[in-house]
PDB file with one MODEL, atoms N, CA, C and O in Angstrom:
MODEL        1
ATOM      1  N   UNK A   1       0.844  -1.160  -0.006  1.00  0.00           N
ATOM      2  CA  UNK A   1       0.001   0.011  -0.005  1.00  0.00           C
ATOM      3  C   UNK A   1       0.908   1.223  -0.024  1.00  0.00           C
ATOM      4  O   UNK A   1       1.862   1.286   0.752  1.00  0.00           O
ATOM      5  N   UNK A   2       0.636   2.194  -0.896  1.00  0.00           N
ATOM      6  CA  UNK A   2       1.491   3.392  -0.940  1.00  0.00           C
ATOM      7  C   UNK A   2       1.278   4.264   0.254  1.00  0.00           C
ATOM      8  O   UNK A   2       0.185   4.308   0.819  1.00  0.00           O
ATOM      9  N   UNK A   3       2.307   4.953   0.639  1.00  0.00           N
ATOM     10  CA  UNK A   3       2.265   5.903   1.736  1.00  0.00           C
ATOM     11  C   UNK A   3       1.456   7.108   1.284  1.00  0.00           C
ATOM     12  O   UNK A   3       1.644   7.592   0.168  1.00  0.00           O
ATOM     13  N   UNK A   4       0.561   7.600   2.130  1.00  0.00           N
ATOM     14  CA  UNK A   4      -0.266   8.720   1.770  1.00  0.00           C
ATOM     15  C   UNK A   4       0.038   9.959   2.640  1.00  0.00           C
ATOM     16  O   UNK A   4       0.674   9.853   3.688  1.00  0.00           O
ATOM     17  N   UNK A   5      -0.411  11.086   2.198  1.00  0.00           N
ATOM     18  CA  UNK A   5      -0.219  12.310   2.981  1.00  0.00           C
ATOM     19  C   UNK A   5      -0.900  12.195   4.340  1.00  0.00           C
ATOM     20  O   UNK A   5      -0.378  12.676   5.345  1.00  0.00           O
ATOM     21  N   UNK A   6      -2.059  11.559   4.365  1.00  0.00           N
ATOM     22  CA  UNK A   6      -2.788  11.400   5.609  1.00  0.00           C
ATOM     23  C   UNK A   6      -1.995  10.531   6.617  1.00  0.00           C
ATOM     24  O   UNK A   6      -1.984  10.813   7.815  1.00  0.00           O
ATOM     25  N   UNK A   7      -1.335   9.471   6.104  1.00  0.00           N
ATOM     26  CA  UNK A   7      -0.546   8.627   6.997  1.00  0.00           C
ATOM     27  C   UNK A   7       0.640   9.344   7.562  1.00  0.00           C
ATOM     28  O   UNK A   7       1.052   9.081   8.692  1.00  0.00           O
ATOM     29  N   UNK A   8       1.196  10.247   6.792  1.00  0.00           N
ATOM     30  CA  UNK A   8       2.354  11.051   7.266  1.00  0.00           C
ATOM     31  C   UNK A   8       1.903  11.988   8.378  1.00  0.00           C
ATOM     32  O   UNK A   8       2.568  12.117   9.406  1.00  0.00           O
ATOM     33  N   UNK A   9       0.771  12.636   8.159  1.00  0.00           N
ATOM     34  CA  UNK A   9       0.266  13.539   9.200  1.00  0.00           C
ATOM     35  C   UNK A   9      -0.053  12.787  10.496  1.00  0.00           C
ATOM     36  O   UNK A   9       0.231  13.259  11.597  1.00  0.00           O
ATOM     37  N   UNK A  10      -0.654  11.596  10.329  1.00  0.00           N
ATOM     38  CA  UNK A  10      -0.975  10.772  11.486  1.00  0.00           C
ATOM     39  C   UNK A  10       0.314  10.333  12.211  1.00  0.00           C
ATOM     40  O   UNK A  10       0.358  10.305  13.441  1.00  0.00           O
ATOM     41  N   UNK A  11       1.325  10.001  11.461  1.00  0.00           N
ATOM     42  CA  UNK A  11       2.643   9.604  12.085  1.00  0.00           C
ATOM     43  C   UNK A  11       3.245  10.788  12.802  1.00  0.00           C
ATOM     44  O   UNK A  11       3.810  10.627  13.884  1.00  0.00           O
ATOM     45  N   UNK A  12       3.139  11.979  12.228  1.00  0.00           N
ATOM     46  CA  UNK A  12       3.676  13.172  12.886  1.00  0.00           C
ATOM     47  C   UNK A  12       2.978  13.443  14.181  1.00  0.00           C
ATOM     48  O   UNK A  12       3.615  13.738  15.192  1.00  0.00           O
ATOM     49  N   UNK A  13       1.651  13.344  14.159  1.00  0.00           N
ATOM     50  CA  UNK A  13       0.869  13.527  15.398  1.00  0.00           C
ATOM     51  C   UNK A  13       1.203  12.478  16.444  1.00  0.00           C
ATOM     52  O   UNK A  13       1.310  12.800  17.628  1.00  0.00           O
ATOM     53  N   UNK A  14       1.369  11.233  16.030  1.00  0.00           N
ATOM     54  CA  UNK A  14       1.678  10.161  16.963  1.00  0.00           C
ATOM     55  C   UNK A  14       3.039  10.369  17.602  1.00  0.00           C
ATOM     56  O   UNK A  14       3.213  10.191  18.807  1.00  0.00           O
ATOM     57  N   UNK A  15       3.999  10.750  16.770  1.00  0.00           N
ATOM     58  CA  UNK A  15       5.371  11.033  17.296  1.00  0.00           C
ATOM     59  C   UNK A  15       5.314  12.173  18.317  1.00  0.00           C
ATOM     60  O   UNK A  15       5.941  12.099  19.374  1.00  0.00           O
ATOM     61  N   UNK A  16       4.569  13.215  17.999  1.00  0.00           N
ATOM     62  CA  UNK A  16       4.447  14.354  18.915  1.00  0.00           C
ATOM     63  C   UNK A  16       3.807  13.929  20.228  1.00  0.00           C
ATOM     64  O   UNK A  16       4.256  14.327  21.303  1.00  0.00           O
ATOM     65  N   UNK A  17       2.761  13.122  20.137  1.00  0.00           N
ATOM     66  CA  UNK A  17       2.088  12.653  21.359  1.00  0.00           C
ATOM     67  C   UNK A  17       3.027  11.810  22.201  1.00  0.00           C
ATOM     68  O   UNK A  17       3.034  11.917  23.428  1.00  0.00           O
ATOM     69  N   UNK A  18       3.808  10.983  21.557  1.00  0.00           N
ATOM     70  CA  UNK A  18       4.748  10.130  22.270  1.00  0.00           C
ATOM     71  C   UNK A  18       5.841  10.945  22.978  1.00  0.00           C
ATOM     72  O   UNK A  18       6.307  10.581  24.058  1.00  0.00           O
ATOM     73  N   UNK A  19       6.230  12.042  22.351  1.00  0.00           N
ATOM     74  CA  UNK A  19       7.289  12.914  22.883  1.00  0.00           C
ATOM     75  C   UNK A  19       6.719  13.980  23.821  1.00  0.00           C
ATOM     76  O   UNK A  19       7.477  14.739  24.425  1.00  0.00           O
ATOM     77  N   UNK A  20       5.381  14.045  23.948  1.00  0.00           N
ATOM     78  CA  UNK A  20       4.800  15.076  24.791  1.00  0.00           C
ATOM     79  C   UNK A  20       4.797  16.457  24.158  1.00  0.00           C
ATOM     80  O   UNK A  20       4.763  17.474  24.851  1.00  0.00           O
ATOM     81  N   UNK A  21       4.835  16.480  22.809  1.00  0.00           N
ATOM     82  CA  UNK A  21       4.847  17.737  22.078  1.00  0.00           C
ATOM     83  C   UNK A  21       3.448  18.069  21.553  1.00  0.00           C
ATOM     84  O   UNK A  21       2.538  17.244  21.631  1.00  0.00           O
ATOM     85  N   UNK A  22       3.285  19.261  21.028  1.00  0.00           N
ATOM     86  CA  UNK A  22       2.022  19.710  20.499  1.00  0.00           C
ATOM     87  C   UNK A  22       1.702  19.002  19.184  1.00  0.00           C
ATOM     88  O   UNK A  22       2.434  19.136  18.203  1.00  0.00           O
ATOM     89  N   UNK A  23       0.613  18.257  19.174  1.00  0.00           N
ATOM     90  CA  UNK A  23       0.224  17.471  18.006  1.00  0.00           C
ATOM     91  C   UNK A  23      -0.208  18.358  16.854  1.00  0.00           C
ATOM     92  O   UNK A  23       0.084  18.058  15.696  1.00  0.00           O
ATOM     93  N   UNK A  24      -0.898  19.444  17.158  1.00  0.00           N
ATOM     94  CA  UNK A  24      -1.347  20.359  16.087  1.00  0.00           C
ATOM     95  C   UNK A  24      -0.165  20.999  15.368  1.00  0.00           C
ATOM     96  O   UNK A  24      -0.173  21.129  14.144  1.00  0.00           O
ATOM     97  N   UNK A  25       0.861  21.403  16.138  1.00  0.00           N
ATOM     98  CA  UNK A  25       2.043  21.970  15.516  1.00  0.00           C
ATOM     99  C   UNK A  25       2.777  20.940  14.685  1.00  0.00           C
ATOM    100  O   UNK A  25       3.278  21.252  13.604  1.00  0.00           O
ATOM    101  N   UNK A  26       2.846  19.693  15.188  1.00  0.00           N
ATOM    102  CA  UNK A  26       3.474  18.649  14.407  1.00  0.00           C
ATOM    103  C   UNK A  26       2.744  18.404  13.095  1.00  0.00           C
ATOM    104  O   UNK A  26       3.376  18.214  12.056  1.00  0.00           O
ATOM    105  N   UNK A  27       1.430  18.406  13.139  1.00  0.00           N
ATOM    106  CA  UNK A  27       0.651  18.182  11.896  1.00  0.00           C
ATOM    107  C   UNK A  27       0.865  19.332  10.954  1.00  0.00           C
ATOM    108  O   UNK A  27       0.955  19.119   9.745  1.00  0.00           O
ATOM    109  N   UNK A  28       0.953  20.566  11.467  1.00  0.00           N
ATOM    110  CA  UNK A  28       1.146  21.740  10.611  1.00  0.00           C
ATOM    111  C   UNK A  28       2.528  21.689   9.964  1.00  0.00           C
ATOM    112  O   UNK A  28       2.687  22.033   8.792  1.00  0.00           O
ATOM    113  N   UNK A  29       3.506  21.264  10.723  1.00  0.00           N
ATOM    114  CA  UNK A  29       4.872  21.133  10.196  1.00  0.00           C
ATOM    115  C   UNK A  29       4.922  20.064   9.105  1.00  0.00           C
ATOM    116  O   UNK A  29       5.579  20.254   8.081  1.00  0.00           O
ATOM    117  N   UNK A  30       4.234  18.949   9.318  1.00  0.00           N
ATOM    118  CA  UNK A  30       4.163  17.888   8.339  1.00  0.00           C
ATOM    119  C   UNK A  30       3.478  18.379   7.048  1.00  0.00           C
ATOM    120  O   UNK A  30       3.900  18.020   5.948  1.00  0.00           O
ATOM    121  N   UNK A  31       2.435  19.188   7.185  1.00  0.00           N
ATOM    122  CA  UNK A  31       1.745  19.719   6.062  1.00  0.00           C
ATOM    123  C   UNK A  31       2.650  20.647   5.259  1.00  0.00           C
ATOM    124  O   UNK A  31       2.607  20.659   4.028  1.00  0.00           O
ATOM    125  N   UNK A  32       3.471  21.426   5.969  1.00  0.00           N
ATOM    126  CA  UNK A  32       4.425  22.301   5.264  1.00  0.00           C
ATOM    127  C   UNK A  32       5.451  21.486   4.484  1.00  0.00           C
ATOM    128  O   UNK A  32       5.784  21.808   3.343  1.00  0.00           O
ATOM    129  N   UNK A  33       5.931  20.452   5.104  1.00  0.00           N
ATOM    130  CA  UNK A  33       6.934  19.572   4.435  1.00  0.00           C
ATOM    131  C   UNK A  33       6.289  18.903   3.205  1.00  0.00           C
ATOM    132  O   UNK A  33       6.921  18.792   2.154  1.00  0.00           O
ATOM    133  N   UNK A  34       5.038  18.463   3.343  1.00  0.00           N
ATOM    134  CA  UNK A  34       4.351  17.854   2.215  1.00  0.00           C
ATOM    135  C   UNK A  34       4.150  18.847   1.079  1.00  0.00           C
ATOM    136  O   UNK A  34       4.287  18.492  -0.092  1.00  0.00           O
ATOM    137  N   UNK A  35       3.827  20.090   1.420  1.00  0.00           N
ATOM    138  CA  UNK A  35       3.627  21.114   0.384  1.00  0.00           C
ATOM    139  C   UNK A  35       4.913  21.332  -0.409  1.00  0.00           C
ATOM    140  O   UNK A  35       4.877  21.450  -1.634  1.00  0.00           O
ATOM    141  N   UNK A  36       6.039  21.386   0.282  1.00  0.00           N
ATOM    142  CA  UNK A  36       7.315  21.546  -0.387  1.00  0.00           C
ATOM    143  C   UNK A  36       7.588  20.362  -1.303  1.00  0.00           C
ATOM    144  O   UNK A  36       7.967  20.538  -2.461  1.00  0.00           O
ATOM    145  N   UNK A  37       7.400  19.182  -0.791  1.00  0.00           N
ATOM    146  CA  UNK A  37       7.655  17.984  -1.598  1.00  0.00           C
ATOM    147  C   UNK A  37       6.754  17.954  -2.838  1.00  0.00           C
ATOM    148  O   UNK A  37       7.197  17.602  -3.931  1.00  0.00           O
ATOM    149  N   UNK A  38       5.493  18.326  -2.652  1.00  0.00           N
ATOM    150  CA  UNK A  38       4.544  18.300  -3.752  1.00  0.00           C
ATOM    151  C   UNK A  38       4.921  19.334  -4.870  1.00  0.00           C
ATOM    152  O   UNK A  38       4.739  19.118  -6.068  1.00  0.00           O
ATOM    153  N   UNK A  39       5.441  20.432  -4.373  1.00  0.00           N
ATOM    154  CA  UNK A  39       5.844  21.510  -5.296  1.00  0.00           C
ATOM    155  C   UNK A  39       7.090  21.168  -6.094  1.00  0.00           C
ATOM    156  O   UNK A  39       7.224  21.581  -7.246  1.00  0.00           O
ATOM    157  N   UNK A  40       8.003  20.415  -5.490  1.00  0.00           N
ATOM    158  CA  UNK A  40       9.313  20.168  -6.113  1.00  0.00           C
ATOM    159  C   UNK A  40       9.440  18.771  -6.741  1.00  0.00           C
ATOM    160  O   UNK A  40      10.326  18.580  -7.574  1.00  0.00           O
ATOM    161  N   UNK A  41       8.631  17.821  -6.400  1.00  0.00           N
ATOM    162  CA  UNK A  41       8.776  16.468  -6.911  1.00  0.00           C
ATOM    163  C   UNK A  41       7.533  15.961  -7.566  1.00  0.00           C
ATOM    164  O   UNK A  41       6.431  16.391  -7.226  1.00  0.00           O
ATOM    165  N   UNK A  42       7.683  15.056  -8.497  1.00  0.00           N
ATOM    166  CA  UNK A  42       6.519  14.481  -9.201  1.00  0.00           C
ATOM    167  C   UNK A  42       6.668  12.952  -9.309  1.00  0.00           C
ATOM    168  O   UNK A  42       7.774  12.415  -9.253  1.00  0.00           O
ATOM    169  N   UNK A  43       5.553  12.291  -9.460  1.00  0.00           N
ATOM    170  CA  UNK A  43       5.547  10.848  -9.726  1.00  0.00           C
ATOM    171  C   UNK A  43       6.252  10.018  -8.691  1.00  0.00           C
ATOM    172  O   UNK A  43       6.030  10.181  -7.491  1.00  0.00           O
ATOM    173  N   UNK A  44       7.111   9.122  -9.156  1.00  0.00           N
ATOM    174  CA  UNK A  44       7.794   8.190  -8.292  1.00  0.00           C
ATOM    175  C   UNK A  44       8.696   8.880  -7.310  1.00  0.00           C
ATOM    176  O   UNK A  44       8.839   8.401  -6.185  1.00  0.00           O
ATOM    177  N   UNK A  45       9.314   9.984  -7.677  1.00  0.00           N
ATOM    178  CA  UNK A  45      10.191  10.693  -6.774  1.00  0.00           C
ATOM    179  C   UNK A  45       9.377  11.251  -5.582  1.00  0.00           C
ATOM    180  O   UNK A  45       9.850  11.239  -4.446  1.00  0.00           O
ATOM    181  N   UNK A  46       8.180  11.726  -5.848  1.00  0.00           N
ATOM    182  CA  UNK A  46       7.291  12.226  -4.812  1.00  0.00           C
ATOM    183  C   UNK A  46       6.906  11.084  -3.878  1.00  0.00           C
ATOM    184  O   UNK A  46       6.944  11.239  -2.657  1.00  0.00           O
ATOM    185  N   UNK A  47       6.548   9.980  -4.425  1.00  0.00           N
ATOM    186  CA  UNK A  47       6.155   8.813  -3.615  1.00  0.00           C
ATOM    187  C   UNK A  47       7.331   8.339  -2.755  1.00  0.00           C
ATOM    188  O   UNK A  47       7.147   8.005  -1.585  1.00  0.00           O
ATOM    189  N   UNK A  48       8.510   8.311  -3.320  1.00  0.00           N
ATOM    190  CA  UNK A  48       9.680   7.888  -2.575  1.00  0.00           C
ATOM    191  C   UNK A  48       9.932   8.847  -1.402  1.00  0.00           C
ATOM    192  O   UNK A  48      10.288   8.422  -0.303  1.00  0.00           O
ATOM    193  N   UNK A  49       9.741  10.137  -1.656  1.00  0.00           N
ATOM    194  CA  UNK A  49       9.964  11.140  -0.605  1.00  0.00           C
ATOM    195  C   UNK A  49       8.929  10.965   0.492  1.00  0.00           C
ATOM    196  O   UNK A  49       9.250  11.117   1.671  1.00  0.00           O
ATOM    197  N   UNK A  50       7.688  10.648   0.127  1.00  0.00           N
ATOM    198  CA  UNK A  50       6.654  10.390   1.133  1.00  0.00           C
ATOM    199  C   UNK A  50       7.005   9.250   1.999  1.00  0.00           C
ATOM    200  O   UNK A  50       6.817   9.297   3.215  1.00  0.00           O
ATOM    201  N   UNK A  51       7.535   8.173   1.370  1.00  0.00           N
ATOM    202  CA  UNK A  51       7.889   6.987   2.124  1.00  0.00           C
ATOM    203  C   UNK A  51       9.046   7.297   3.092  1.00  0.00           C
ATOM    204  O   UNK A  51       9.039   6.840   4.235  1.00  0.00           O
ATOM    205  N   UNK A  52      10.028   8.068   2.635  1.00  0.00           N
ATOM    206  CA  UNK A  52      11.123   8.424   3.531  1.00  0.00           C
ATOM    207  C   UNK A  52      10.665   9.283   4.697  1.00  0.00           C
ATOM    208  O   UNK A  52      11.105   9.084   5.829  1.00  0.00           O
ATOM    209  N   UNK A  53       9.791  10.228   4.427  1.00  0.00           N
ATOM    210  CA  UNK A  53       9.262  11.089   5.468  1.00  0.00           C
ATOM    211  C   UNK A  53       8.459  10.278   6.486  1.00  0.00           C
ATOM    212  O   UNK A  53       8.565  10.504   7.691  1.00  0.00           O
ATOM    213  N   UNK A  54       7.678   9.359   6.007  1.00  0.00           N
ATOM    214  CA  UNK A  54       6.891   8.503   6.925  1.00  0.00           C
ATOM    215  C   UNK A  54       7.812   7.688   7.827  1.00  0.00           C
ATOM    216  O   UNK A  54       7.565   7.556   9.026  1.00  0.00           O
ATOM    217  N   UNK A  55       8.877   7.142   7.238  1.00  0.00           N
ATOM    218  CA  UNK A  55       9.846   6.383   8.045  1.00  0.00           C
ATOM    219  C   UNK A  55      10.491   7.267   9.089  1.00  0.00           C
ATOM    220  O   UNK A  55      10.677   6.865  10.237  1.00  0.00           O
ATOM    221  N   UNK A  56      10.835   8.493   8.671  1.00  0.00           N
ATOM    222  CA  UNK A  56      11.444   9.422   9.612  1.00  0.00           C
ATOM    223  C   UNK A  56      10.556   9.710  10.802  1.00  0.00           C
ATOM    224  O   UNK A  56      11.015   9.731  11.944  1.00  0.00           O
ATOM    225  N   UNK A  57       9.260   9.935  10.523  1.00  0.00           N
ATOM    226  CA  UNK A  57       8.330  10.174  11.642  1.00  0.00           C
ATOM    227  C   UNK A  57       8.104   8.912  12.488  1.00  0.00           C
ATOM    228  O   UNK A  57       7.866   8.992  13.693  1.00  0.00           O
ATOM    229  N   UNK A  58       8.181   7.774  11.847  1.00  0.00           N
ATOM    230  CA  UNK A  58       7.876   6.520  12.533  1.00  0.00           C
ATOM    231  C   UNK A  58       8.976   6.033  13.464  1.00  0.00           C
ATOM    232  O   UNK A  58       8.694   5.428  14.497  1.00  0.00           O
ATOM    233  N   UNK A  59      10.225   6.294  13.104  1.00  0.00           N
ATOM    234  CA  UNK A  59      11.316   5.746  13.889  1.00  0.00           C
ATOM    235  C   UNK A  59      12.014   6.758  14.809  1.00  0.00           C
ATOM    236  O   UNK A  59      12.852   6.388  15.632  1.00  0.00           O
ATOM    237  N   UNK A  60      11.661   8.014  14.660  1.00  0.00           N
ATOM    238  CA  UNK A  60      12.345   9.004  15.500  1.00  0.00           C
ATOM    239  C   UNK A  60      11.543   9.381  16.704  1.00  0.00           C
ATOM    240  O   UNK A  60      11.985  10.203  17.506  1.00  0.00           O
TER     241      UNK A  60
ENDMDL
END
C-alpha cells in the first residue's frame, strides 16, 4: 500500500504525542513539508519522498 499524505500527518501527530509535544504543531509542520515535496517532486520521486518522510516520523 502506498504511503499517503494522511498517513504522514498521522505519524507526525503520533510522534508528537509520544514525545509530549504539541500534536497540532506537528501536523502543521508535516503539512508544510508535504507542500514543499509536492511543489518540487513528481511521480515516483514524490512517492519515494513520502515513504522516507513516513519512516522518519515513525522511527524518530
